[in-house]
C-alpha positions in Angstrom: 43.1 180.9 144.4 43.2 184.3 142.6 42.4 187.7 143.8 41.8 190.2 141.0 43.3 193.6 141.8 43.7 197.0 140.1 46.8 198.5 138.6 49.5 199.8 141.0 48.7 203.3 142.2 44.9 202.7 142.3 43.1 202.1 145.7 41.9 198.7 144.5 45.5 197.6 144.1 46.6 198.4 147.7 43.3 197.4 149.3 43.6 194.1 147.4 47.1 193.5 148.7 46.0 194.1 152.2 43.0 191.6 151.8 45.5 189.0 150.4 47.8 189.5 153.4 44.9 189.2 155.9 43.6 186.0 154.1 47.2 184.6 154.1 47.4 184.9 157.9 44.2 182.9 158.0 45.7 180.2 155.9 44.0 181.2 152.6 46.5 181.7 149.8 45.2 184.4 147.4 47.4 185.0 144.4 47.0 188.6 143.1 46.3 189.0 139.4 45.5 192.0 137.3 42.5 192.0 134.8 42.6 195.7 134.3 42.9 195.5 130.5 39.2 196.3 130.7 39.2 198.5 133.8 37.3 197.6 137.0 34.5 196.1 134.9 36.9 193.3 133.8 38.1 192.9 137.4 34.7 192.4 138.9 33.6 190.3 136.0 36.5 188.0 136.5 34.9 186.9 139.8 31.6 186.2 138.2 33.2 184.3 135.3 35.4 182.2 137.5 38.8 183.6 136.5 39.3 184.9 140.1 37.7 184.0 143.4 37.9 187.3 145.1 38.2 191.0 144.3 37.7 194.5 145.8 35.6 197.3 144.2 33.8 200.4 145.1 30.3 199.6 146.5 28.7 201.5 143.6 30.7 199.6 141.0 29.9 196.2 142.5 26.2 197.1 143.0 25.8 198.3 139.4 27.5 195.2 138.1 25.3 192.9 140.2 22.1 194.7 139.4 22.9 195.8 135.8 22.6 199.5 136.6 24.6 202.7 136.1 27.7 202.1 134.0 26.8 198.4 133.6 23.2 198.6 132.5 22.2 195.4 130.8 25.2 193.4 132.0 24.2 191.7 135.2 26.5 189.4 137.2 24.2 187.6 139.6 26.8 185.3 141.2 28.5 188.1 143.1 28.5 187.9 146.9 29.9 190.2 149.6 32.4 189.0 152.2 33.3 192.3 153.9 33.3 196.0 153.5 36.2 198.5 153.8 35.8 202.2 154.6 38.0 204.3 152.4 36.9 207.8 151.5 37.3 209.1 148.0 35.6 212.0 146.4 35.1 213.4 142.9 37.2 216.6 142.3 36.4 219.2 139.7 38.8 222.2 139.5 39.7 224.9 137.0 42.8 227.1 136.8 42.0 230.6 138.0 43.2 231.9 134.7 40.4 230.0 132.9 37.8 232.2 134.6 35.5 229.1 135.3 33.9 228.9 138.7 30.7 226.9 138.0 29.7 224.0 135.7 27.5 226.4 133.7 30.5 228.6 133.0 32.3 225.5 131.8 29.5 224.9 129.3 29.7 228.4 127.9 33.5 228.6 127.5 35.4 228.2 124.2 38.8 226.7 123.3 39.8 225.3 126.7 41.5 222.1 127.7 39.8 219.4 129.8 41.3 216.3 131.4 38.6 213.9 132.6 37.7 210.2 132.7 36.3 209.4 129.3 34.5 206.4 127.8 37.0 203.8 126.7 39.6 204.9 129.3 40.7 203.1 132.5 37.5 203.3 134.5 33.9 202.8 133.2 32.6 203.9 136.6 34.4 207.3 136.7 33.7 208.0 133.0 30.0 207.2 133.6 29.8 209.6 136.6 31.7 212.3 134.7 29.4 211.9 131.7 26.3 212.3 133.8 27.6 215.5 135.4 28.7 217.0 132.1 25.4 216.1 130.5 23.5 217.7 133.3 25.2 221.0 132.7 25.0 220.7 128.9 28.7 220.2 128.5 29.2 216.7 127.1 32.5 215.8 125.5 30.9 216.2 122.1 29.5 219.6 122.8 32.8 220.8 124.3 34.6 219.5 121.2 32.2 221.6 119.1 33.2 224.6 121.2 36.9 224.1 120.4 37.8 222.4 123.6 40.7 219.9 123.7 39.3 217.0 125.6 41.6 214.1 126.7 41.3 211.1 128.9 42.5 211.2 132.5 44.7 208.1 131.9 47.2 210.4 130.1 46.9 213.2 132.5 50.2 213.1 134.5 52.4 214.7 131.8 49.8 217.3 131.0 49.4 218.2 134.7 53.2 218.4 135.2 53.4 221.1 132.5 50.1 222.8 133.6 48.7 222.0 130.1 45.0 222.0 131.2 42.2 224.4 132.1 39.8 222.0 133.8 40.6 218.8 135.7 38.0 216.2 136.7 39.4 213.2 138.7 38.9 211.1 141.8 40.3 212.8 144.9 41.4 210.5 147.7 43.9 209.4 150.2 47.6 210.4 150.0 49.9 208.2 148.0 47.4 207.0 145.3 47.9 207.7 141.6 45.0 210.2 141.7 46.5 212.0 144.7 49.7 212.5 142.8 47.8 214.0 139.9 46.1 216.5 142.3 49.3 217.3 144.1 51.0 218.1 140.9 48.1 220.2 139.7 47.9 222.2 142.9 51.7 222.9 142.7 51.8 223.8 139.0 48.6 225.8 138.8 46.3 228.0 141.0 43.2 225.9 141.3 39.6 226.9 141.8 37.5 223.9 142.9 33.9 223.7 141.7 31.2 222.4 144.0 28.4 220.3 142.6 24.9 222.0 142.9 22.6 220.5 145.5 20.0 219.6 142.8 22.5 217.7 140.7 23.7 215.8 143.8 20.1 214.9 144.6 19.5 213.5 141.1 22.7 211.4 141.1 21.7 210.0 144.5 18.1 209.1 143.5 19.0 207.8 140.0 22.2 205.9 140.7 22.6 205.6 144.5 25.7 207.8 144.7 26.0 209.8 147.9 27.1 213.4 148.4 29.8 214.5 150.8 32.2 217.3 151.5 36.0 217.3 151.1 37.4 218.9 154.3 38.8 222.5 154.0 42.5 222.5 153.5 42.6 218.9 152.4 44.3 220.2 149.3 45.6 223.5 148.2 42.8 225.5 146.7 40.1 224.0 149.0 39.5 226.8 151.4 36.1 225.8 152.6 34.4 222.3 152.6 33.8 221.2 149.0 30.4 219.8 148.2 30.8 216.9 145.8 30.2 213.1 145.4 31.7 210.8 148.1 32.6 207.1 147.7 33.4 205.6 151.1 32.6 201.9 150.9 34.6 199.2 149.1 33.3 195.7 149.0 35.4 192.5 149.3 33.5 190.5 146.8 33.5 186.8 145.9 31.4 184.4 143.8 28.5 182.5 145.4 30.5 179.3 144.3 33.3 180.1 146.8 33.6 177.3 149.5 31.8 178.3 152.7 34.9 177.6 154.9 37.2 179.7 152.7 34.6 182.5 152.5 34.2 182.6 156.3 38.0 182.4 156.8 38.5 185.5 154.6 35.6 187.4 156.3 37.0 186.6 159.8 40.5 187.6 158.7 39.3 191.1 157.8 38.0 191.5 161.3 41.0 190.0 163.0 43.7 191.9 161.0 42.2 195.4 160.8 45.7 196.9 161.4 46.7 196.0 157.9 44.4 198.6 156.4 45.2 201.6 158.7 48.4 202.6 156.7 46.1 202.9 153.6 43.7 205.3 155.5 41.1 202.5 155.3 39.1 200.8 158.0 37.2 197.5 158.2 33.5 197.8 158.9 31.3 195.1 160.4 29.5 192.9 157.9 26.1 194.0 159.0 26.5 197.1 156.9 26.6 195.0 153.7 22.8 194.6 153.5 22.5 198.1 152.2 24.9 197.7 149.4 22.4 196.1 147.0 23.9 192.6 146.7 23.7 189.6 148.9 26.1 188.4 151.6 27.8 185.2 151.0 25.8 182.5 152.7 28.6 181.6 155.1 28.9 185.2 156.3 25.2 185.6 156.6 25.0 182.4 158.6 27.7 183.7 161.0 25.8 186.9 161.6 22.6 184.9 162.4 24.6 182.7 164.8 25.9 185.9 166.5 22.3 187.2 166.8 23.0 190.0 164.3 20.2 190.5 161.8 21.5 191.0 158.3 18.5 193.3 157.5 18.1 196.7 155.9 17.1 198.1 159.3 20.3 196.9 161.0 22.3 198.4 158.1 20.5 201.7 158.4 21.1 202.0 162.1 24.8 201.2 161.6 25.0 203.8 158.7 23.5 206.4 160.9 26.1 205.6 163.6 28.9 205.9 161.1 27.7 209.3 159.9 28.3 210.7 163.3 31.9 209.3 163.5 34.8 211.6 162.5 36.6 211.1 159.2 40.4 211.1 159.4 42.1 213.4 157.0 45.7 213.3 155.7 46.7 215.6 158.6 44.9 213.4 161.1 42.3 216.1 161.8 38.8 214.8 162.7 36.0 216.1 160.4 32.4 215.2 161.1 30.5 213.7 158.2 
């Protein structure tokens, strides 16, 4: 069987490898294959279309794909089913070089002849480009408007060389655990340039939450050079191990059980395995075998149970790169 994973350097790649290892220990052979010619949309779609049996994706991406929302409006994949959930914190980072004189999104809108690196339509990630587009639109600074103001706007996929030479004024990119491709971009940017991080306004965070189900969060102070106080932004903390409803019950249950039994495989990735009861809040169904197991254990797979678990998790500390506990 095949497990669709992301390109090396992306969280989906390493989380997928850990899932494959856990499944292998349970006797399920998952061969890793990349479908990222079309980004994460192709990877999740490969499960629905039968080209792969299992994949891993951000909860928001999987939910949007299943329900035809957000970046995947009108393109619904109803066969997707959840096997497990991983906790892996990733935020959206927005920063400008101090020399650019930009400290808010409104100032970004009014500036002329600057250089922006950001996820753009047609690039590696439809999810991140969609989110970035909503934020830029909210402050009146779409890629087209910035282009009219003399900005040089380029896709994040080509960012590494630009960052290495400090050839940018504003950088928008995912900000996550050490070792990822995005972390290397931010590390280079923080070394090559003095960064001023931009918080997202409370009103904008609220609209993104209500319209697209994206949660707000705070990057801990000192997580990266230039973040002197907790940074208010978007947070993405749940990743779904997703399969097709056609996946054999015994195999689906073996993979789900393996995630619980081999949690140590995810700790080096700064990731943790969450109990399946949290899946009900993700906006897609559990695989029938996993749901049946929960019922046999007396665990109701209901929204109420998921809500109680979510509240409990909000009170748990988040581990940072330095190992410091930060309360959500």
